[in-house]
C-alpha positions in Angstrom: -5.5 -17.4 3.1 -3.5 -18.3 0.5 -6.6 -20.6 -0.4 -8.8 -17.9 -0.6 -6.7 -15.5 -2.7 -6.3 -18.6 -5.2 -10.1 -18.6 -5.1 -10.7 -15.7 -5.8 -8.2 -14.9 -8.8 -10.2 -18.1 -10.5 -13.4 -16.5 -9.5 -12.1 -12.9 -11.4 -10.2 -14.3 -14.1 -13.6 -16.4 -15.2 -16.4 -13.8 -14.8 -13.5 -11.1 -16.8 -12.9 -13.4 -19.5 -17.0 -13.8 -19.8 -16.8 -9.6 -19.9 -18.7 -9.6 -16.7 -17.8 -6.5 -14.4 -15.2 -7.1 -12.4 -14.0 -4.6 -9.4 -10.4 -4.6 -9.1 -10.1 -6.2 -12.4 -5.6 -6.3 -11.9 -7.0 -9.4 -10.1 -8.0 -11.4 -13.0 -4.4 -11.3 -14.5 -1.7 -10.9 -11.8 -0.3 -13.3 -9.3 -1.5 -10.9 -6.5 0.5 -8.4 -4.4 3.9 -7.6 -4.8 5.5 -4.4 -3.0 8.2 -4.0 -5.2 6.8 -4.0 -8.7 4.0 -1.6 -6.6 7.2 0.8 -6.0 8.9 0.7 -9.3 4.5 2.0 -10.3 4.9 4.0 -8.3 9.0 5.8 -9.1 7.1 5.8 -13.0 4.2 7.7 -11.8 6.8 10.5 -10.5 5.5 9.9 -7.1 8.4 10.2 -3.9 9.3 6.6 -2.8 11.9 5.6 -0.5 15.1 4.1 -2.2 13.9 0.4 -2.5 15.8 -2.7 -3.6 14.9 -6.6 -3.0 16.8 -8.7 -0.1 19.3 -10.7 -1.8 23.0 -11.5 -1.1 24.5 -8.7 -2.9 21.9 -6.2 -0.6 25.0 -6.1 2.0 27.0 -4.1 -0.1 24.0 -2.2 -1.9 22.8 -0.9 1.4 25.7 0.9 2.0 24.9 3.6 -0.7 22.1 4.3 1.0 21.8 7.9 2.6 19.9 6.7 6.3 21.6 5.5 8.9 18.7 2.5 9.2 17.0 0.5 6.7 13.3 -0.8 6.9 13.1 -4.6 5.7 9.2 -5.8 4.4 7.9 -8.9 3.2 7.3 -8.1 -0.3 3.5 -9.3 0.3 2.9 -8.6 3.9 0.2 -6.5 5.3 -0.9 -4.7 8.8 3.2 -4.5 9.8 3.6 -7.8 10.0 7.3 -8.8 9.0 8.4 -5.5 8.7 11.9 -5.1 10.9 14.3 -1.7 11.5 17.6 -2.1 11.8 20.8 -0.3 11.5 22.7 -0.9 8.0 25.4 -2.7 9.7 22.6 -5.0 11.8 21.2 -6.3 7.9 23.7 -9.5 7.9 22.5 -10.5 11.3 18.6 -9.9 10.5 18.6 -11.8 7.4 19.6 -14.9 9.5 16.2 -14.5 11.7 13.8 -14.0 8.4 11.7 -16.6 7.1 13.4 -18.3 4.2 10.1 -19.1 2.5 9.7 -15.2 1.8 10.9 -12.6 -0.3 11.6 -9.2 1.2 12.6 -5.4 0.1 14.6 -2.8 1.7 14.4 0.8 2.4 15.8 3.7 3.1 14.5 4.6 6.7 12.5 8.0 6.6 12.1 10.0 9.2 7.6 10.8 9.1 6.4 13.7 10.5 2.9 12.5 9.4 1.4 9.6 8.0 -1.9 9.5 6.4 -4.2 6.5 5.3 -6.3 8.2 1.8 -9.1 5.7 0.9 -9.8 5.8 -3.2 -12.9 4.5 -4.8 -12.6 4.7 -8.7 -11.9 8.0 -10.0 -12.8 9.3 -6.3 -11.3 10.2 -3.1 -13.6 9.6 -0.3 -11.2 11.1 2.8 -8.3 10.8 4.8 -7.2 10.2 8.6 -3.5 10.5 10.1 -2.2 7.3 12.0 -0.9 8.9 15.4 1.1 6.4 17.4 4.7 6.5 19.4 5.8 3.6 17.4 8.0 3.6 14.4 5.1 1.5 12.7 2.0 3.6 11.7 -0.6 0.6 11.6 -4.0 1.0 13.1 -3.7 -2.7 13.7 -1.0 -2.7 15.8 -2.8 0.4 17.7 -2.3 4.0 15.9 -4.9 5.9 16.2 -7.8 7.3 13.4 -7.7 11.3 13.6 -9.5 13.1 10.6 -7.4 14.7 8.5 -8.1 17.6 5.9 -7.7 16.5 2.1 -6.2 19.0 -0.6 -5.4 18.5 -3.9 -2.1 17.7 -3.8 -2.7 14.5 -1.6 -6.1 13.8 -3.6 -3.6 13.9 -6.8 -0.8 11.8 -5.6 -3.5 9.0 -4.0 -5.4 9.3 -7.5 -1.8 8.4 -9.4 -0.9 5.8 -6.8 -3.9 3.9 -7.3 -3.8 3.8 -11.1 0.0 3.4 -11.5 -0.7 -0.3 -9.7 -4.1 -0.9 -11.4 -6.3 -0.6 -8.2 -9.8 0.3 -8.2 -10.5 0.5 -4.2 -7.6 1.2 -2.4 -6.3 2.3 0.6 -3.0 4.5 -0.1 -0.6 4.8 2.7 1.5 8.3 2.4 4.3 9.8 4.6 5.3 13.5 5.1 9.0 13.7 5.5 11.2 16.9 5.2 8.7 18.7 3.4 7.6 15.9 0.5 4.6 13.1 0.6 6.0 10.0 0.1 4.0 7.0 -1.2 4.6 4.2 1.3 1.8 1.6 -0.2 -1.4 0.4 -1.4 -4.0 -1.6 0.0 -5.7 -3.9 -1.8 -8.2 -4.5 0.9 -8.2 -2.0 3.4 -10.0 -1.9 6.7 -13.0 0.0 7.0 -12.7 0.6 10.7 -10.8 3.2 11.4 -11.4 5.4 8.2 -14.9 5.5 8.9 -14.4 6.6 12.8 -12.5 9.6 11.7 -14.2 10.2 9.2 -17.7 9.1 9.4 -18.1 8.4 6.0 -19.9 4.9 5.0 -17.2 3.3 2.8 -19.2 0.0 2.0 -22.4 2.9 0.7 -19.7 4.4 -1.6 -18.4 1.2 -3.0 -21.6 0.5 -3.7 -22.3 3.0 -5.4 -19.5 3.0 -7.7 -20.2 -0.4 -8.2 -23.4 0.4 -9.8 -22.2 3.4 -11.9 -19.3 0.7 -13.2 -21.7 -2.0 -14.0 -24.5 0.7 -15.9 -21.5 1.8 -17.7 -20.5 -1.5 -19.4 -24.0 -2.1 -20.3 -24.5 0.8 -22.4 
């Protein structure tokens, strides 16, 4: 996967430098996905996010200031629920010993989730949303959660577009969670899976992406 990511960035950089149309232009001048920087983007856009810090030697003291009794530890570049752990604050030291030393992690306050949604954004258009139904604390379709249709509101559309733009993603799956009456942005996915979304919404995602590409190409040629 790392080799493919490097090749993708090299191709994107080459085409972008030649003024060719590139989708997800961020890939042409970035080192890749970084959850911590994304959270700063969400926060600066005025969106609700769980309190987040980088895992380092000082983290054991810093998590004591968290309001939640439990915390979530994430691989800073992980996806589909991989390298995602939950523990009590006092258990962090023990967990740190088990983590992959070659990876970087972030720590977040654990927020009680009433409902978690995936909202798909293509350009300036919000295609739709589904809720992730599961008994597990991890709400990942890849881990067995079921996609259930969920009606979009203007508030959710605004949140999804703000989240996507704050991290410069043109095509993304925005994960939001309802907790204590507020919608929190949990993540933006650069390469969201379509299967769960399409089964819940009956929307042809590939067709919508092609339409977006055609419009972007036309605008650049004008």
